N, C-alpha and C positions, 0 to 999 in steps of 0.2 A: 409703318412702311419705311424701308431702308432709303436713305437719302438718294443713293445712286440709282434706285429703281424708278425715280421720277424722270421719265424720258422727255418731259416737256421743257426741261431746262436746257438752254442753249449756251454757247460760249461766244465771247466777243469776236473771236476770229471768224465766226460763221456769219456775222451780220451783213457783210457786203453781198452775200447771196440771198439774203432774206428780206430785201427792201419791200416795204408795204405790208409785211406780215406781222402778226402779233407774236411776240417772243417774250420769254422769261429769262432773266439773268441773275446770277448770284455773284457777289464780289464785294469790293470795298470802294468807298467814296474817299478820294484823296485831295479834292479841292472843290470849293463852292464859290460861285459868283452870282450875285443877284442883280436884276435889272427890272425895276418896277414889280410887276406881278408875275415875272418869269425868273426862274433860277436855273443856272447852268452848273451841273455837277459833273466833275471829272470822275470817271468810274473805271475800274480795272478789275480784271480777273487774271488767271494765270496765262491767258493766251494773248492779251493785249489791252488796249485802252479805247474808250469811246466817251461820248458826251451824253449825259442825261438831260433832257429838257423837261423841267418841272413847271407846270402852269396851273393857276387856279381854275382855268377853263377846262382842264383835262382831268382833274382829280377832285376828290372830296376835300372840303376845307380842312378836316383833321389830318388827312394824309399830306396835304400841301404844307401845312404848318410843321408837321413832323419832318418832312423832307428838307425844308429850308432851315431847320434848326439842328441838323445833324452835325456831330463833331467829326473832324478829320479822322479817317481810317475806321469809321463805323462800317460794319459789315451789313449788307442789305440784300434783300431779294426784290427785284423790280419786274414789272410787266408793262409792256408798251409796244409801240409800232416802230419798226426799224426804218431808218432813212439814211441813205448814202449822202454824205455831205463832206466834200473835199476840204472845207475850211475847218471842220471839227477835229479835235484830237483823235487820231486813229482813223479819220476819214469817214466815221459813221456816228449817227445819233440814235437815241431811243426817245421817242415821245412818250413819257411815262404816264400810265393810267393808274397803277397801283404800286405802292412801296411798303415793304415790311422790314422793320429793323431786326437783324439777327443778333448782333453783338455791339453794344455801345462802346464808343471811344471818346474820352474827354481829356482835354489838355494834352494832346499829342505832342511829344517833346521836339519833334523835328518840324520846324515851321518853314515859312516861305523865305525867311531871311537867309543870308549866307552863313553857313556853319563851317568851322575849320575842320581839317581832316581828322584830327585827334578826337574831336567831339563825335563826328560821324562814325569813326571806327569804334568808339566806345558804345555807340548805339547801332552797331552793325546789324544786330538782330531786327531792328526796325528800318534801318536805311535800305535794306534789301528790298523793301516794298516799293521804293520809288520807281517810276517807269523806266528810267535810264538803267538803274541797277538790274531790274528784271530783264530788260532787253539784253544786257551783257550776259546774264545767266542763261538766257535762251540760246544765245549765240554759242556760249561755251558748251551747252548740251548738244547743239548741232555739230560742233567740231568733234566732240567725243564720239557721237553716234556715227558721223561720217568716217572717222578713223576705223571704227570696228567694221562698218559695212565694206569699206575698201579692202581691208585686210582679209575679211571673210571671202570676198570675191576673188582674192588673189591666192586662196588656198591656205590661209594661215589658221592656226588653232590658238585660242587664248590659253595661256599658260600661267597659272597662279604661283608666283614666287613668294617666299616668306618676307614678312616685314621685319621680323627679329632675326638677326644674322650673327654668326660668331666671328665674322671677318669683315675686312674693308674691301670695297670694290674700287673706290677712288682714294683720295688723300685721307690718311688716317687722322690728320688734325681736324678734319671736318665731321667727325663722327659724334653722334649723340649716344653716350653710353648709358645703359640701364642695367640694373641688377636682375639677373635671371636665376633665381634660387641659389644665390651665392656665386654664380658664374658671371663673367662679363659678357654682355650681349650689346648689340648696336641696332639702332633704327636704320633701316636699309637706305643706302645711297642709290641703289640701282638693283633691278632684278636680273641684270644681264648675265652674270656668271651662272645663275641657275638656268636661264633660258638656253645657254650654250649646251647644257645637259639635255634640254628638251628637244633640240633639233636632231639629236641622234635617234630619237624615237619618232618625231613627227615632221622633221625637215624644216618646216616653216612655223614659227611660233611667235607670239608676242605677249608681253606682260603689260599690264595697265594698272597703275596705282600710285600711291603717294611715295615721294622720295624726301629724304631728310638730310639737310646739309647744315652743319654748325658753322656757318660762314658769317663772320662778323662784318657784313656789308650793309650799307645803308642806301645803296643806289636804288633807283626806281625800277630796276629789272630783277631784283633779288627777293626771294622769300626763303625762309628756313624750312618750310614744308610746301612742296609743290607736287604736281601730278605730271607723270611722264608716260608716254606710250613707247614701248621698246620692242620693235620687231627684230628678230634674229633669224638668219637664213642660211641653210646649208647650200653649198655650191655657188655662193655669191662671192665675187672678189670686191675690192674697194670701189672699182669703177661701176660695177653692177649696183653696188650699194647706193652710190650717188644718183644714178639714173632712177632707181626705185624711189629714193627720197623725193626727187622732183615730181614724179607722178603722184606720190602720196600727198604731198603738200597741195598740189594743184587740185586734187580731188576733194580735199577737205574745204578749200576755199570755194570751189565751185558749188559744193553742197550748201554752204552758207548763203551764197548769192542767190541760189534757187529757193531756199526755204525761209530765209530771214530778211526779206526785203524791207518790211516795215521796221524791224529792229535796227537795221543798218541806217534807214532814213532817220530814225530817232537819234542815232549816234552821229548823224551828219556825215556818214561815210557813203560816198558815191561808188557805184559799181566799178568805175574806172580807177578808183583809188586802190582796189584790191584784186581786180581781175588778173589772174596770172596765166590764163589760157594761151595767150600769144607770146608769152615771155619765156625765152630759153634761159635756164640758170647757167651763169658763167662759172668757169673754174679758174681760180687764181692759185698759183703755188705759194707756199709759205715764203720761199726765197724772194719771189717777186713782190709780195706784200711788204717784206722787210725793206727791200730797195725803195719802194714807193714811200714808205714812212720816213726813211732816212733822208730821202730827197726833199721831203716836206718838213724837215726840222725836228723830227722825233729822234730821241736818243735810244732807239730800239736795239736791243742786244739779241743777236742771233742765238737761238737755243731756248728762249723762254716764250711763254704764251703772251698774247697781246692784252694790254690793259684797256680800260673803258674808253679812254680818249683816243687810243690808236684804232680801236674797233669803230668808233664814231666817225673818224676820218675816212676809213675805208668804205663804210656804209654810205657816207654822204656823196661820194663820187660815183656810186653805182645807180643805175636806173632799173636794174632787175635784181632778183635774188641771186645769190652767188655762194660758191663753195671756196673755202681756203683749204688747200690740199697739201699733203706731205709735210706735216709738222716734224720738227726734230723729235727723235725718240724720247729724249729726256723731258719733253713738254707734253707727253701723252701718257695715258694709263699704261700699267705694266703689261697688259695683255694684247697690245696692238702689234701687228705684224710689221717687220722691217721691210723697207723698199729693197728688193733684190739687186737693184742697180746702184744703190747708195745706202749702206747700212747705218748711216747717220740719221736717216729719215724714216718716218713711220707712215704706213699706208692708212692714214687717218684724215678725216675732214671735219670741218665745222661748217654749218649751213647758216647763212644770214639772210634775213629779209631786208629789203631796201626801204628807203624813204625816211620820213621824219620819225616814225615809230619803229623803225627797223632795229633788229638786234640778232644775236645768235640764238637760234631756236633748236638746233640739233647738233649733237656730236656723235660721230660714228666712225667706223673703219673696219678693216679686215682684221680678224683675230689671229694671233700668233699660233703657229702649228707646231713649233719646236718645243719639246719638253725642256731641253737644255737652256734655250733662251728664256723661257718663262721662269725656270729656277734661278737663273742669273738675275733677272729683273726683280724677283721676289726678295732675293738676298740684298740687292742694291738698295732697295727701299726699306731694308731692315724689318721685313715682315717675317712672321713665323712660318717656315716652310711647311710644317706639319698641318697647319690650318688649311693649306691649299692642296693637300694631297688628293682630295676628291676631285678638285678642278683639273689637276694634272692627269688624273685617270682618263678624262675625256679625250686627251691627246694620246694616251698610251694604248687605248683600245678602239681603233677604227676612226681616227680623226679624219676630218675632211676640211677643205677650204671653206671658210664661212665668214660672214660679215653681219653687221647690225648697226643700229643707231638708237638714240633716245631723243624723242621730240618733246619739248616742254609745252604743255597745254596752255599755261598762263601767258607765256610770252607770245604764243601764236594768237591767242584771243586778244591780247593787248594790241598787236599789230592790226588785226582785223577791225577792231573797234576804234582804233585811233586814240588810245588812252595814254595819258601822261605817266601813270604809275601802274605797275602790275598788281597792286593791292586790290584793285576793284575787279579783278578777273576771277577771283575765287571767293566762295561765300564767306569764309571766315579766315582772313589772312593771318599767317604767322610770320612775324618779322623779328629783327634783333631785339626790339623792346616791346613786342606785342604778343601776349599770350591769352588775351581775353577779347570779347566774350567767348 
């Protein structure tokens, strides 16, 4: 009989509605505590955690001895009576009647003692099993699912852009180069340029996938491989773009609040910590941000992007998410439209989440419509114009005003979960000095 055809198996997440019933579970034991003739086993499956009550009064002697001698992370199948108990891990217990070992585990290397981050990252393939890490991954999955749901409801089509590209989308110094049958190719920094081609067919598209930046940064907000969702929209200007971002971010957070209550509790995140439903995103101009920074002792130069300390200062003073809008042209990517009222400025914004775990999570803006301006920008950056002829064709043949943005999944999850470092928001983080496991 196929394993999945056994319909008698339940999931931990179902137990709160099964009180008093006899249920079967499959999963892993991740902690054991004995008290006299009763043992308390912490148990988990992919949907959550609960407590197993193992007693000599409820089981045969052999099964009781087997249960109390299990190694951490042994996989088991158990049968017993479900009981709602607010003091138990996960708020539910199972009074065990029968227990069968599926896969033994001896000398599990991650113990109860404190381990350093390097050790845990070396054992990331095992660390993922901890309840906290599993909760983070469930929240990440909800963020990704909510993004797709929202975009689908807004009339978007998913658009698959290539991961191997012949050109740069952002800074050329941040490219990972690979040999492509004797030609130079690069791991993608963004799918945006390709999505701009997609809107002329479908009007509203998004790409969703990994992005690679060869950035030699060791901050707690940076990875060299991360995931971004990038909506691109015909007939949207820069202000439409910001309004859409606000609705998009609020929808993702609302979905997590509705579907991941227990995971957020495990992360010690209260709904009021992240609920954005009543918060209007503020818009601050780049010029005003520079004035604020200078007034507070920063030696900020007009014309460049903000550094980590400058961003931290701006985030600290805000009580809501916010946009910084109209950056200088030279501080933005080559494809951003100029402000018609001041050609020194770009119709581009960065989106920041507020609070202790806040950071920039989006960059977006209105795309340039002038072939001549784009050619000028490409030459200014010393890029090969021929490599971008296909991109310029999008403007030559029926161009329309359009905008888009990229939202970083890991930074969004970091804020929702209240995490010190972004490395815990992705199953296997890639950082400046981490390429394994």
